[in-house]
MOPAC internal coordinates of N, CA, C and O (Angstrom, degrees):
PM7 1SCF
backbone

  N    0.0000 0     0.00 0     0.00 0    0    0    0
  C    1.4846 1     0.00 0     0.00 0    1    0    0
  C    1.5203 1   111.01 1     0.00 0    2    1    0
  O    1.2310 1   119.82 1   150.50 1    3    2    1
  N    1.3242 1   117.95 1   -29.50 1    3    2    1
  C    1.4852 1   118.72 1  -177.92 1    5    3    2
  C    1.5168 1   110.40 1   -69.33 1    6    5    3
  O    1.2310 1   120.44 1   153.29 1    7    6    5
  N    1.3565 1   116.77 1   -26.71 1    7    6    5
  C    1.4201 1   119.86 1  -177.76 1    9    7    6
  C    1.5247 1   118.04 1   -86.16 1   10    9    7
  O    1.2310 1   121.05 1   164.54 1   11   10    9
  N    1.3558 1   115.59 1   -15.46 1   11   10    9
  C    1.4663 1   122.61 1  -178.24 1   13   11   10
  C    1.4750 1   111.42 1   -88.64 1   14   13   11
  O    1.2310 1   120.72 1   -41.78 1   15   14   13
  N    1.3155 1   116.22 1   138.22 1   15   14   13
  C    1.4579 1   119.21 1   173.83 1   17   15   14
  C    1.4803 1   110.94 1   -78.05 1   18   17   15
  O    1.2310 1   121.46 1    -9.89 1   19   18   17
  N    1.3350 1   114.81 1   170.11 1   19   18   17
  C    1.4519 1   120.96 1   178.44 1   21   19   18
  C    1.5402 1   112.48 1   -61.92 1   22   21   19
  O    1.2310 1   119.83 1   140.64 1   23   22   21
  N    1.2771 1   117.93 1   -39.36 1   23   22   21
  C    1.4225 1   122.39 1   179.51 1   25   23   22
  C    1.5678 1   110.51 1   -69.16 1   26   25   23
  O    1.2310 1   119.45 1   143.68 1   27   26   25
  N    1.3072 1   118.65 1   -36.32 1   27   26   25
  C    1.4725 1   121.95 1   178.53 1   29   27   26
  C    1.5574 1   107.84 1   -66.62 1   30   29   27
  O    1.2310 1   119.21 1   136.38 1   31   30   29
  N    1.2974 1   119.10 1   -43.62 1   31   30   29
  C    1.4288 1   125.34 1   177.45 1   33   31   30
  C    1.5321 1   111.16 1   -57.90 1   34   33   31
  O    1.2310 1   121.96 1   131.93 1   35   34   33
  N    1.3673 1   113.85 1   -48.07 1   35   34   33
  C    1.4464 1   118.93 1   175.95 1   37   35   34
  C    1.4722 1   114.76 1   -61.81 1   38   37   35
  O    1.2310 1   119.77 1   143.71 1   39   38   37
  N    1.3877 1   118.05 1   -36.29 1   39   38   37
  C    1.4304 1   123.36 1   178.31 1   41   39   38
  C    1.6040 1   107.74 1   -67.33 1   42   41   39
  O    1.2310 1   119.73 1   136.92 1   43   42   41
  N    1.2913 1   118.11 1   -43.08 1   43   42   41
  C    1.4878 1   119.14 1   179.80 1   45   43   42
  C    1.5312 1   109.65 1   -66.67 1   46   45   43
  O    1.2310 1   118.58 1   142.27 1   47   46   45
  N    1.2646 1   120.30 1   -37.73 1   47   46   45
  C    1.4933 1   124.20 1   176.62 1   49   47   46
  C    1.4907 1   107.69 1   -60.81 1   50   49   47
  O    1.2310 1   119.04 1   134.68 1   51   50   49
  N    1.2857 1   119.43 1   -45.32 1   51   50   49
  C    1.4675 1   122.53 1  -178.96 1   53   51   50
  C    1.5091 1   111.06 1   -63.88 1   54   53   51
  O    1.2310 1   121.23 1   137.03 1   55   54   53
  N    1.3324 1   115.26 1   -42.97 1   55   54   53
  C    1.4865 1   120.83 1   177.81 1   57   55   54
  C    1.5159 1   110.26 1   -63.11 1   58   57   55
  O    1.2310 1   121.21 1   139.16 1   59   58   57
  N    1.3104 1   115.29 1   -40.84 1   59   58   57
  C    1.4630 1   118.63 1  -179.48 1   61   59   58
  C    1.5224 1   111.08 1   -63.94 1   62   61   59
  O    1.2310 1   119.57 1   149.50 1   63   62   61
  N    1.3419 1   118.42 1   -30.50 1   63   62   61
  C    1.5056 1   122.14 1   178.98 1   65   63   62
  C    1.4977 1   108.33 1   -70.09 1   66   65   63
  O    1.2310 1   120.25 1   141.03 1   67   66   65
  N    1.3671 1   117.12 1   -38.97 1   67   66   65
  C    1.4795 1   119.95 1   178.99 1   69   67   66
  C    1.4700 1   112.58 1   -73.58 1   70   69   67
  O    1.2310 1   119.45 1   136.04 1   71   70   69
  N    1.3141 1   118.66 1   -43.96 1   71   70   69
  C    1.4554 1   124.78 1  -173.86 1   73   71   70
  C    1.5357 1   109.88 1  -137.60 1   74   73   71
  O    1.2310 1   120.33 1   -93.66 1   75   74   73
  N    1.3356 1   116.97 1    86.34 1   75   74   73
  C    1.4200 1   119.81 1  -169.37 1   77   75   74
  C    1.5535 1   114.09 1   -58.05 1   78   77   75
  O    1.2310 1   121.86 1   -37.38 1   79   78   77
  N    1.3047 1   114.05 1   142.62 1   79   78   77
  C    1.4467 1   122.61 1   178.69 1   81   79   78
  C    1.5401 1   106.62 1  -115.02 1   82   81   79
  O    1.2310 1   122.06 1   -41.26 1   83   82   81
  N    1.3094 1   113.65 1   138.74 1   83   82   81
  C    1.5081 1   119.19 1   175.02 1   85   83   82
  C    1.4833 1   115.95 1   104.64 1   86   85   83
  O    1.2310 1   121.33 1    25.19 1   87   86   85
  N    1.3328 1   115.06 1  -154.81 1   87   86   85
  C    1.4433 1   121.29 1  -167.25 1   89   87   86
  C    1.4939 1   113.51 1   -64.37 1   90   89   87
  O    1.2310 1   118.11 1   145.65 1   91   90   89
  N    1.3625 1   121.20 1   -34.35 1   91   90   89
  C    1.4647 1   119.99 1  -179.97 1   93   91   90
  C    1.4423 1   109.88 1   -62.12 1   94   93   91
  O    1.2310 1   120.14 1   138.74 1   95   94   93
  N    1.3497 1   117.35 1   -41.26 1   95   94   93
  C    1.4940 1   120.67 1  -178.97 1   97   95   94
  C    1.5226 1   112.00 1   -66.17 1   98   97   95
  O    1.2310 1   120.38 1   141.01 1   99   98   97
  N    1.2873 1   116.88 1   -38.99 1   99   98   97
  C    1.4840 1   124.87 1   178.26 1  101   99   98
  C    1.5239 1   106.51 1   -63.84 1  102  101   99
  O    1.2310 1   119.51 1   133.44 1  103  102  101
  N    1.3297 1   118.55 1   -46.56 1  103  102  101
  C    1.4639 1   123.06 1   178.02 1  105  103  102
  C    1.5090 1   109.11 1   -59.47 1  106  105  103
  O    1.2310 1   119.23 1   136.88 1  107  106  105
  N    1.2867 1   119.07 1   -43.12 1  107  106  105
  C    1.4727 1   121.44 1  -178.69 1  109  107  106
  C    1.5021 1   110.81 1   -67.18 1  110  109  107
  O    1.2310 1   119.41 1   141.13 1  111  110  109
  N    1.3210 1   118.74 1   -38.87 1  111  110  109
  C    1.4712 1   122.04 1   178.46 1  113  111  110
  C    1.5597 1   108.89 1   -58.11 1  114  113  111
  O    1.2310 1   121.08 1   131.88 1  115  114  113
  N    1.2827 1   115.55 1   -48.12 1  115  114  113
  C    1.4719 1   120.68 1  -178.78 1  117  115  114
  C    1.5092 1   110.28 1   -66.02 1  118  117  115
  O    1.2310 1   120.37 1   140.42 1  119  118  117
  N    1.3187 1   116.90 1   -39.58 1  119  118  117
  C    1.4919 1   123.23 1   178.19 1  121  119  118
  C    1.4841 1   110.11 1   -62.02 1  122  121  119
  O    1.2310 1   119.90 1   137.91 1  123  122  121
  N    1.3528 1   117.79 1   -42.09 1  123  122  121
  C    1.4720 1   125.07 1   179.35 1  125  123  122
  C    1.5709 1   109.65 1   -62.29 1  126  125  123
  O    1.2310 1   121.81 1   138.00 1  127  126  125
  N    1.3516 1   114.14 1   -42.00 1  127  126  125
  C    1.4635 1   117.40 1  -178.13 1  129  127  126
  C    1.4926 1   109.31 1   -73.11 1  130  129  127
  O    1.2310 1   118.41 1   143.49 1  131  130  129
  N    1.3320 1   120.63 1   -36.51 1  131  130  129
  C    1.4193 1   124.83 1   175.78 1  133  131  130
  C    1.4891 1   111.17 1   -60.08 1  134  133  131
  O    1.2310 1   120.58 1   132.77 1  135  134  133
  N    1.3245 1   116.49 1   -47.23 1  135  134  133
  C    1.4560 1   121.24 1   179.92 1  137  135  134
  C    1.4946 1   110.30 1   -64.81 1  138  137  135
  O    1.2310 1   119.48 1   142.78 1  139  138  137
  N    1.2830 1   118.60 1   -37.22 1  139  138  137
  C    1.4698 1   122.09 1   179.11 1  141  139  138
  C    1.5148 1   111.33 1   -63.72 1  142  141  139
  O    1.2310 1   119.35 1   129.87 1  143  142  141
  N    1.2800 1   118.84 1   -50.13 1  143  142  141
  C    1.4554 1   123.38 1   177.73 1  145  143  142
  C    1.5314 1   111.07 1   -61.09 1  146  145  143
  O    1.2310 1   119.90 1   133.95 1  147  146  145
  N    1.3498 1   117.81 1   -46.05 1  147  146  145
  C    1.4092 1   122.65 1   178.79 1  149  147  146
  C    1.5391 1   112.04 1   -58.18 1  150  149  147
  O    1.2310 1   121.71 1   133.11 1  151  150  149
  N    1.3075 1   114.34 1   -46.89 1  151  150  149
  C    1.4904 1   119.98 1  -179.55 1  153  151  150
  C    1.5851 1   110.82 1   -61.47 1  154  153  151
  O    1.2310 1   121.47 1   140.93 1  155  154  153
  N    1.3895 1   114.80 1   -39.07 1  155  154  153
  C    1.4738 1   116.62 1   178.68 1  157  155  154
  C    1.5227 1   110.76 1   -64.84 1  158  157  155
  O    1.2310 1   119.27 1   137.47 1  159  158  157
  N    1.3496 1   119.00 1   -42.53 1  159  158  157
  C    1.4133 1   121.24 1   177.16 1  161  159  158
  C    1.5248 1   109.56 1   -64.31 1  162  161  159
  O    1.2310 1   119.16 1   135.85 1  163  162  161
  N    1.2721 1   119.21 1   -44.15 1  163  162  161
  C    1.5091 1   120.20 1   178.02 1  165  163  162
  C    1.5105 1   110.69 1   -59.69 1  166  165  163
  O    1.2310 1   119.72 1   133.71 1  167  166  165
  N    1.3710 1   118.14 1   -46.29 1  167  166  165
  C    1.4327 1   117.18 1  -175.86 1  169  167  166
  C    1.5853 1   113.75 1   -68.87 1  170  169  167
  O    1.2310 1   121.18 1   148.95 1  171  170  169
  N    1.3009 1   115.34 1   -31.05 1  171  170  169
  C    1.4228 1   117.52 1   179.89 1  173  171  170
  C    1.5064 1   112.93 1   -78.14 1  174  173  171
  O    1.2310 1   119.05 1   156.84 1  175  174  173
  N    1.3346 1   119.42 1   -23.16 1  175  174  173
  C    1.4126 1   122.82 1  -178.65 1  177  175  174
  C    1.5343 1   115.32 1  -103.38 1  178  177  175
  O    1.2310 1   120.25 1  -174.90 1  179  178  177
  N    1.3238 1   117.12 1     5.10 1  179  178  177
  C    1.4516 1   122.11 1  -179.38 1  181  179  178
  C    1.4961 1   107.32 1   -81.91 1  182  181  179
  O    1.2310 1   119.21 1   -46.35 1  183  182  181
  N    1.3858 1   119.11 1   133.65 1  183  182  181
  C    1.4040 1   120.35 1   176.58 1  185  183  182
  C    1.4775 1   110.33 1   -73.80 1  186  185  183
  O    1.2310 1   121.78 1   -26.32 1  187  186  185
  N    1.3694 1   114.20 1   153.68 1  187  186  185
  C    1.4593 1   121.29 1  -178.85 1  189  187  186
  C    1.5643 1   108.45 1   -61.76 1  190  189  187
  O    1.2310 1   121.22 1   -41.82 1  191  190  189
  N    1.3332 1   115.28 1   138.18 1  191  190  189
  C    1.4564 1   117.74 1   177.62 1  193  191  190
  C    1.5804 1   109.92 1    97.16 1  194  193  191
  O    1.2310 1   120.75 1   161.77 1  195  194  193
  N    1.3088 1   116.18 1   -18.23 1  195  194  193
  C    1.4965 1   118.25 1  -177.20 1  197  195  194
  C    1.4844 1   107.77 1   -97.95 1  198  197  195
  O    1.2310 1   119.65 1   -31.14 1  199  198  197
  N    1.3182 1   118.27 1   148.86 1  199  198  197
  C    1.4164 1   126.62 1   176.71 1  201  199  198
  C    1.5483 1   108.88 1   -93.70 1  202  201  199
  O    1.2310 1   119.27 1   -65.30 1  203  202  201
  N    1.3285 1   119.00 1   114.70 1  203  202  201
  C    1.4865 1   116.63 1  -179.61 1  205  203  202
  C    1.5632 1   111.02 1   -74.90 1  206  205  203
  O    1.2310 1   122.25 1   -25.06 1  207  206  205
  N    1.2578 1   113.30 1   154.94 1  207  206  205
  C    1.4526 1   119.58 1   178.05 1  209  207  206
  C    1.5419 1   105.90 1  -106.18 1  210  209  207
  O    1.2310 1   121.13 1   -75.31 1  211  210  209
  N    1.3520 1   115.44 1   104.69 1  211  210  209
  C    1.4575 1   121.90 1  -174.75 1  213  211  210
  C    1.5011 1   108.89 1   -81.88 1  214  213  211
  O    1.2310 1   120.43 1   -17.43 1  215  214  213
  N    1.3819 1   116.78 1   162.57 1  215  214  213
  C    1.3650 1   122.34 1   179.63 1  217  215  214
  C    1.5799 1   109.62 1  -106.12 1  218  217  215
  O    1.2310 1   121.04 1   -16.70 1  219  218  217
  N    1.2789 1   115.62 1   163.30 1  219  218  217
  C    1.4924 1   121.27 1   175.90 1  221  219  218
  C    1.5256 1   108.39 1  -114.27 1  222  221  219
  O    1.2310 1   118.63 1   -23.38 1  223  222  221
  N    1.3270 1   120.22 1   156.62 1  223  222  221
  C    1.4156 1   119.61 1   175.83 1  225  223  222
  C    1.5480 1   113.20 1   -57.11 1  226  225  223
  O    1.2310 1   121.10 1   145.96 1  227  226  225
  N    1.3052 1   115.51 1   -34.04 1  227  226  225
  C    1.5160 1   118.36 1  -179.58 1  229  227  226
  C    1.5396 1   111.43 1   -62.10 1  230  229  227
  O    1.2310 1   120.05 1   153.73 1  231  230  229
  N    1.3166 1   117.51 1   -26.27 1  231  230  229
  C    1.4424 1   119.60 1   174.85 1  233  231  230
  C    1.4724 1   113.50 1   -60.61 1  234  233  231
  O    1.2310 1   119.77 1   156.95 1  235  234  233
  N    1.3874 1   118.04 1   -23.05 1  235  234  233
  C    1.4585 1   120.55 1  -174.72 1  237  235  234
  C    1.5758 1   110.82 1  -108.11 1  238  237  235
  O    1.2310 1   121.59 1  -175.93 1  239  238  237
  N    1.3600 1   114.55 1     4.07 1  239  238  237
  C    1.4761 1   116.46 1  -179.56 1  241  239  238
  C    1.5232 1   109.42 1   -82.16 1  242  241  239
  O    1.2310 1   121.62 1   -37.94 1  243  242  241
  N    1.3279 1   114.51 1   142.06 1  243  242  241
  C    1.4742 1   121.61 1   177.13 1  245  243  242
  C    1.4948 1   106.63 1   -90.72 1  246  245  243
  O    1.2310 1   121.17 1   -47.91 1  247  246  245
  N    1.3152 1   115.36 1   132.09 1  247  246  245
  C    1.4789 1   119.88 1  -179.50 1  249  247  246
  C    1.5600 1   105.17 1   -96.55 1  250  249  247
  O    1.2310 1   120.22 1   -80.05 1  251  250  249
  N    1.3069 1   117.18 1    99.95 1  251  250  249
  C    1.4458 1   123.94 1  -175.22 1  253  251  250
  C    1.5737 1   107.92 1   -79.75 1  254  253  251
  O    1.2310 1   120.43 1   158.01 1  255  254  253
  N    1.2989 1   116.79 1   -21.99 1  255  254  253
  C    1.4901 1   118.94 1  -175.95 1  257  255  254
  C    1.5146 1   115.06 1   -91.84 1  258  257  255
  O    1.2310 1   118.83 1  -152.10 1  259  258  257
  N    1.3306 1   119.83 1    27.90 1  259  258  257
  C    1.4174 1   122.33 1  -175.84 1  261  259  258
  C    1.5235 1   105.84 1   -73.98 1  262  261  259
  O    1.2310 1   121.20 1   -56.42 1  263  262  261
  N    1.3036 1   115.31 1   123.58 1  263  262  261
  C    1.5055 1   120.11 1   177.58 1  265  263  262
  C    1.4297 1   111.70 1   -91.27 1  266  265  263
  O    1.2310 1   119.65 1   -23.91 1  267  266  265
  N    1.3446 1   118.27 1   156.09 1  267  266  265
  C    1.4016 1   121.36 1   176.49 1  269  267  266
  C    1.5148 1   115.16 1    83.15 1  270  269  267
  O    1.2310 1   121.49 1    25.83 1  271  270  269
  N    1.2434 1   114.76 1  -154.17 1  271  270  269
  C    1.5295 1   120.83 1  -173.40 1  273  271  270
  C    1.5450 1   106.65 1   -88.95 1  274  273  271
  O    1.2310 1   120.59 1   -46.42 1  275  274  273
  N    1.3228 1   116.47 1   133.58 1  275  274  273
  C    1.5065 1   119.05 1   175.06 1  277  275  274
  C    1.4932 1   111.43 1   -62.98 1  278  277  275
  O    1.2310 1   120.19 1   -30.22 1  279  278  277
  N    1.3295 1   117.25 1   149.78 1  279  278  277
  C    1.4148 1   125.01 1   178.73 1  281  279  278
  C    1.5653 1   108.91 1   -68.02 1  282  281  279
  O    1.2310 1   121.75 1   -36.09 1  283  282  281
  N    1.3533 1   114.26 1   143.91 1  283  282  281
  C    1.4479 1   119.95 1   174.36 1  285  283  282
  C    1.5459 1   106.79 1   -80.78 1  286  285  283
  O    1.2310 1   120.79 1   -50.23 1  287  286  285
  N    1.3106 1   116.09 1   129.77 1  287  286  285
  C    1.4631 1   117.90 1   174.75 1  289  287  286
  C    1.5382 1   110.87 1   -60.85 1  290  289  287
  O    1.2310 1   122.52 1   -33.45 1  291  290  289
  N    1.3018 1   112.78 1   146.55 1  291  290  289
  C    1.4599 1   116.88 1   178.19 1  293  291  290
  C    1.4740 1   110.87 1   -68.95 1  294  293  291
  O    1.2310 1   119.58 1   -50.81 1  295  294  293
  N    1.2842 1   118.41 1   129.19 1  295  294  293
  C    1.4276 1   121.78 1  -179.93 1  297  295  294
  C    1.5418 1   109.33 1   -87.09 1  298  297  295
  O    1.2310 1   120.63 1   -45.21 1  299  298  297
  N    1.3221 1   116.41 1   134.79 1  299  298  297
  C    1.4459 1   115.27 1  -179.14 1  301  299  298
  C    1.5199 1   106.61 1  -103.04 1  302  301  299
  O    1.2310 1   124.48 1   -33.96 1  303  302  301
  N    1.4383 1   109.00 1   146.04 1  303  302  301
  C    1.4445 1   114.75 1  -177.70 1  305  303  302
  C    1.5636 1   109.14 1   -77.77 1  306  305  303
  O    1.2310 1   120.40 1    -8.33 1  307  306  305
  N    1.2845 1   116.85 1   171.67 1  307  306  305
  C    1.4307 1   123.43 1   178.16 1  309  307  306
  C    1.5517 1   108.93 1   -61.18 1  310  309  307
  O    1.2310 1   121.76 1   138.05 1  311  310  309
  N    1.2966 1   114.24 1   -41.95 1  311  310  309
  C    1.4840 1   119.05 1   179.46 1  313  311  310
  C    1.4365 1   114.08 1   -64.20 1  314  313  311
  O    1.2310 1   119.28 1   141.31 1  315  314  313
  N    1.3124 1   118.99 1   -38.69 1  315  314  313
  C    1.4296 1   122.85 1   176.21 1  317  315  314
  C    1.5577 1   111.67 1   -63.91 1  318  317  315
  O    1.2310 1   121.63 1   134.74 1  319  318  317
  N    1.3012 1   114.49 1   -45.26 1  319  318  317
  C    1.5227 1   118.16 1   178.56 1  321  319  318
  C    1.5059 1   109.52 1   -66.46 1  322  321  319
  O    1.2310 1   119.36 1   142.97 1  323  322  321
  N    1.3314 1   118.83 1   -37.03 1  323  322  321
  C    1.4566 1   119.58 1   178.61 1  325  323  322
  C    1.4548 1   110.54 1   -66.02 1  326  325  323
  O    1.2310 1   118.44 1   140.56 1  327  326  325
  N    1.3518 1   120.58 1   -39.44 1  327  326  325
  C    1.4384 1   123.71 1  -179.72 1  329  327  326
  C    1.5311 1   108.55 1   -65.62 1  330  329  327
  O    1.2310 1   118.53 1   135.89 1  331  330  329
  N    1.2595 1   120.40 1   -44.11 1  331  330  329
  C    1.4830 1   126.39 1   177.88 1  333  331  330
  C    1.5494 1   108.26 1   -55.86 1  334  333  331
  O    1.2310 1   121.06 1   123.06 1  335  334  333
  N    1.3611 1   115.57 1   -56.94 1  335  334  333
  C    1.4499 1   116.99 1  -176.35 1  337  335  334
  C    1.5687 1   114.08 1   -65.25 1  338  337  335
  O    1.2310 1   120.04 1   149.59 1  339  338  337
  N    1.2613 1   117.53 1   -30.41 1  339  338  337
  C    1.4951 1   121.91 1   179.98 1  341  339  338
  C    1.5853 1   106.57 1   -71.87 1  342  341  339
  O    1.2310 1   120.51 1   143.97 1  343  342  341
  N    1.3313 1   116.63 1   -36.03 1  343  342  341
  C    1.4492 1   121.49 1   177.46 1  345  343  342
  C    1.5405 1   111.59 1   -65.15 1  346  345  343
  O    1.2310 1   122.06 1   137.34 1  347  346  345
  N    1.3332 1   113.66 1   -42.66 1  347  346  345
  C    1.4884 1   116.43 1   175.80 1  349  347  346
  C    1.4747 1   113.15 1   -63.10 1  350  349  347
  O    1.2310 1   120.98 1   134.79 1  351  350  349
  N    1.3778 1   115.72 1   -45.21 1  351  350  349
  C    1.4246 1   120.06 1  -179.38 1  353  351  350
  C    1.5816 1   113.32 1   -61.93 1  354  353  351
  O    1.2310 1   121.91 1   141.86 1  355  354  353
  N    1.3763 1   113.95 1   -38.14 1  355  354  353
  C    1.4600 1   123.01 1   178.95 1  357  355  354
  C    1.5602 1   106.70 1   -62.70 1  358  357  355
  O    1.2310 1   118.47 1   130.98 1  359  358  357
  N    1.3198 1   120.52 1   -49.02 1  359  358  357
  C    1.4292 1   122.81 1  -179.66 1  361  359  358
  C    1.4704 1   111.91 1   -59.73 1  362  361  359
  O    1.2310 1   120.98 1   137.17 1  363  362  361
  N    1.3380 1   115.73 1   -42.83 1  363  362  361
  C    1.5062 1   120.34 1  -178.40 1  365  363  362
  C    1.5487 1   109.00 1   -66.30 1  366  365  363
  O    1.2310 1   120.15 1   138.63 1  367  366  365
  N    1.3398 1   117.32 1   -41.37 1  367  366  365
  C    1.4252 1   120.70 1   177.44 1  369  367  366
  C    1.5425 1   115.34 1   -59.84 1  370  369  367
  O    1.2310 1   122.05 1   139.03 1  371  370  369
  N    1.3330 1   113.67 1   -40.97 1  371  370  369
  C    1.4866 1   121.59 1   176.08 1  373  371  370
  C    1.5033 1   111.12 1   -63.07 1  374  373  371
  O    1.2310 1   120.59 1   137.02 1  375  374  373
  N    1.3390 1   116.48 1   -42.98 1  375  374  373
  C    1.4486 1   121.43 1   177.28 1  377  375  374
  C    1.5476 1   110.46 1   -61.07 1  378  377  375
  O    1.2310 1   120.73 1   136.48 1  379  378  377
  N    1.2727 1   116.20 1   -43.52 1  379  378  377
  C    1.5157 1   120.31 1  -177.16 1  381  379  378
  C    1.5584 1   107.36 1   -67.10 1  382  381  379
  O    1.2310 1   120.36 1   138.88 1  383  382  381
  N    1.3700 1   116.91 1   -41.12 1  383  382  381
  C    1.4786 1   118.16 1  -178.98 1  385  383  382
  C    1.4860 1   111.30 1   -65.60 1  386  385  383
  O    1.2310 1   118.88 1   144.12 1  387  386  385
  N    1.3626 1   119.74 1   -35.88 1  387  386  385
  C    1.4665 1   122.93 1   178.03 1  389  387  386
  C    1.5163 1   109.14 1   -65.63 1  390  389  387
  O    1.2310 1   119.43 1   139.79 1  391  390  389
  N    1.3523 1   118.69 1   -40.21 1  391  390  389
  C    1.4622 1   121.54 1  -177.97 1  393  391  390
  C    1.5467 1   108.10 1   -66.12 1  394  393  391
  O    1.2310 1   120.08 1   137.38 1  395  394  393
  N    1.3219 1   117.45 1   -42.62 1  395  394  393
  C    1.4880 1   120.85 1  -177.71 1  397  395  394
  C    1.4805 1   111.63 1   -64.32 1  398  397  395
  O    1.2310 1   119.54 1   145.22 1  399  398  397
  N    1.3342 1   118.48 1   -34.78 1  399  398  397
  C    1.4975 1   123.61 1   177.17 1  401  399  398
  C    1.5873 1   109.86 1   -65.09 1  402  401  399
  O    1.2310 1   121.48 1   141.70 1  403  402  401
  N    1.3280 1   114.77 1   -38.30 1  403  402  401
  C    1.4456 1   117.31 1  -175.15 1  405  403  402
  C    1.5267 1   113.39 1   -75.34 1  406  405  403
  O    1.2310 1   119.28 1   142.82 1  407  406  405
  N    1.3524 1   118.98 1   -37.18 1  407  406  405
  C    1.4320 1   122.74 1  -175.15 1  409  407  406
  C    1.5431 1   112.30 1  -116.59 1  410  409  407
  O    1.2310 1   120.21 1   -44.39 1  411  410  409
  N    1.2735 1   117.20 1   135.61 1  411  410  409
  C    1.4738 1   114.97 1   172.79 1  413  411  410
  C    1.5099 1   110.44 1   -72.33 1  414  413  411
  O    1.2310 1   119.69 1   -28.31 1  415  414  413
  N    1.3166 1   118.19 1   151.69 1  415  414  413
  C    1.4925 1   121.81 1   179.60 1  417  415  414
  C    1.4604 1   110.77 1   -56.43 1  418  417  415
  O    1.2310 1   118.40 1   -45.58 1  419  418  417
  N    1.2987 1   120.66 1   134.42 1  419  418  417
  C    1.4543 1   124.93 1  -179.05 1  421  419  418
  C    1.5389 1   112.49 1   -69.94 1  422  421  419
  O    1.2310 1   120.50 1   144.43 1  423  422  421
  N    1.3239 1   116.66 1   -35.57 1  423  422  421
  C    1.4847 1   116.78 1  -175.40 1  425  423  422
  C    1.5492 1   111.67 1   -71.88 1  426  425  423
  O    1.2310 1   119.57 1   157.30 1  427  426  425
  N    1.3393 1   118.42 1   -22.70 1  427  426  425
  C    1.4946 1   120.17 1   175.50 1  429  427  426
  C    1.4604 1   108.63 1   -67.14 1  430  429  427
  O    1.2310 1   118.63 1   136.08 1  431  430  429
  N    1.3309 1   120.21 1   -43.92 1  431  430  429
  C    1.4940 1   122.95 1  -179.17 1  433  431  430
  C    1.4957 1   110.01 1   -64.59 1  434  433  431
  O    1.2310 1   118.37 1   141.75 1  435  434  433
  N    1.3189 1   120.71 1   -38.25 1  435  434  433
  C    1.4400 1   121.08 1   178.00 1  437  435  434
  C    1.4833 1   113.67 1   -66.58 1  438  437  435
  O    1.2310 1   120.29 1   141.13 1  439  438  437
  N    1.3163 1   117.04 1   -38.87 1  439  438  437
  C    1.5269 1   122.03 1   175.71 1  441  439  438
  C    1.4818 1   108.78 1   -61.24 1  442  441  439
  O    1.2310 1   118.55 1   135.56 1  443  442  441
  N    1.3503 1   120.37 1   -44.44 1  443  442  441
  C    1.4395 1   120.08 1   179.95 1  445  443  442
  C    1.5004 1   110.27 1   -62.28 1  446  445  443
  O    1.2310 1   119.54 1   133.97 1  447  446  445
  N    1.3128 1   118.48 1   -46.03 1  447  446  445
  C    1.5265 1   121.99 1  -177.81 1  449  447  446
  C    1.5408 1   108.99 1   -64.30 1  450  449  447
  O    1.2310 1   118.89 1   137.28 1  451  450  449
  N    1.3423 1   119.71 1   -42.72 1  451  450  449
  C    1.4625 1   122.43 1   175.90 1  453  451  450
  C    1.5034 1   113.33 1   -59.51 1  454  453  451
  O    1.2310 1   120.65 1   141.33 1  455  454  453
  N    1.2575 1   116.36 1   -38.67 1  455  454  453
  C    1.4755 1   124.16 1  -179.44 1  457  455  454
  C    1.5075 1   108.72 1   -66.94 1  458  457  455
  O    1.2310 1   118.83 1   135.69 1  459  458  457
  N    1.3205 1   119.84 1   -44.31 1  459  458  457
  C    1.4323 1   123.81 1  -178.32 1  461  459  458
  C    1.5693 1   109.51 1   -69.56 1  462  461  459
  O    1.2310 1   118.57 1   143.95 1  463  462  461
  N    1.2525 1   120.33 1   -36.05 1  463  462  461
  C    1.4387 1   122.57 1   172.56 1  465  463  462
  C    1.4487 1   116.14 1   -61.03 1  466  465  463
  O    1.2310 1   120.82 1   138.60 1  467  466  465
  N    1.3034 1   116.04 1   -41.40 1  467  466  465
  C    1.4430 1   121.70 1   177.29 1  469  467  466
  C    1.5308 1   113.24 1   -64.34 1  470  469  467
  O    1.2310 1   120.98 1   141.28 1  471  470  469
  N    1.3301 1   115.73 1   -38.72 1  471  470  469
  C    1.4599 1   120.59 1   177.79 1  473  471  470
  C    1.5447 1   110.75 1   -70.54 1  474  473  471
  O    1.2310 1   120.80 1   141.88 1  475  474  473
  N    1.3677 1   116.08 1   -38.12 1  475  474  473
  C    1.4606 1   117.99 1   178.10 1  477  475  474
  C    1.4972 1   112.23 1   -66.57 1  478  477  475
  O    1.2310 1   120.68 1   136.93 1  479  478  477
  N    1.3122 1   116.30 1   -43.07 1  479  478  477
  C    1.4924 1   119.08 1  -178.13 1  481  479  478
  C    1.5016 1   112.29 1   -65.33 1  482  481  479
  O    1.2310 1   120.30 1   147.49 1  483  482  481
  N    1.3630 1   117.03 1   -32.51 1  483  482  481
  C    1.4765 1   120.00 1   178.65 1  485  483  482
  C    1.5008 1   112.05 1   -72.85 1  486  485  483
  O    1.2310 1   122.35 1   143.30 1  487  486  485
  N    1.4015 1   113.10 1   -36.70 1  487  486  485
  C    1.4747 1   113.95 1  -176.92 1  489  487  486
  C    1.4968 1   112.55 1   -75.41 1  490  489  487
  O    1.2310 1   120.35 1   155.93 1  491  490  489
  N    1.3594 1   116.93 1   -24.07 1  491  490  489
  C    1.4749 1   119.82 1  -178.03 1  493  491  490
  C    1.5175 1   111.44 1   -79.17 1  494  493  491
  O    1.2310 1   118.39 1   160.50 1  495  494  493
  N    1.3203 1   120.67 1   -19.50 1  495  494  493
  C    1.4754 1   120.28 1   179.10 1  497  495  494
  C    1.4618 1   117.93 1   -83.79 1  498  497  495
  O    1.2310 1   120.10 1   180.00 1  499  498  497

């Protein structure tokens, strides 16, 4: 800073406003990547006919300059937590049921094959 003139400092400040240098830019890059991944997941898991609600990189930015007292996080009631967990379990159970309908159980096929081998080995002796 001792070697820069006032006009050079002003020039660098103007450049930083156009193309930020430093931690804010790094935070924005990560926020952009987070929004991209989140939007990909949202778009692949949205049912046909529904309009997905996409995120923006700003949704993932940390506001370090918050003045005053930080907000208290919303406390969830036991009923709200229970409803969330039951919803997750329900979706998982539906997914498992769909998989079971598509594929026959593997252990049943193995039992049938083992049974036929035993019969063949007894008949050959």
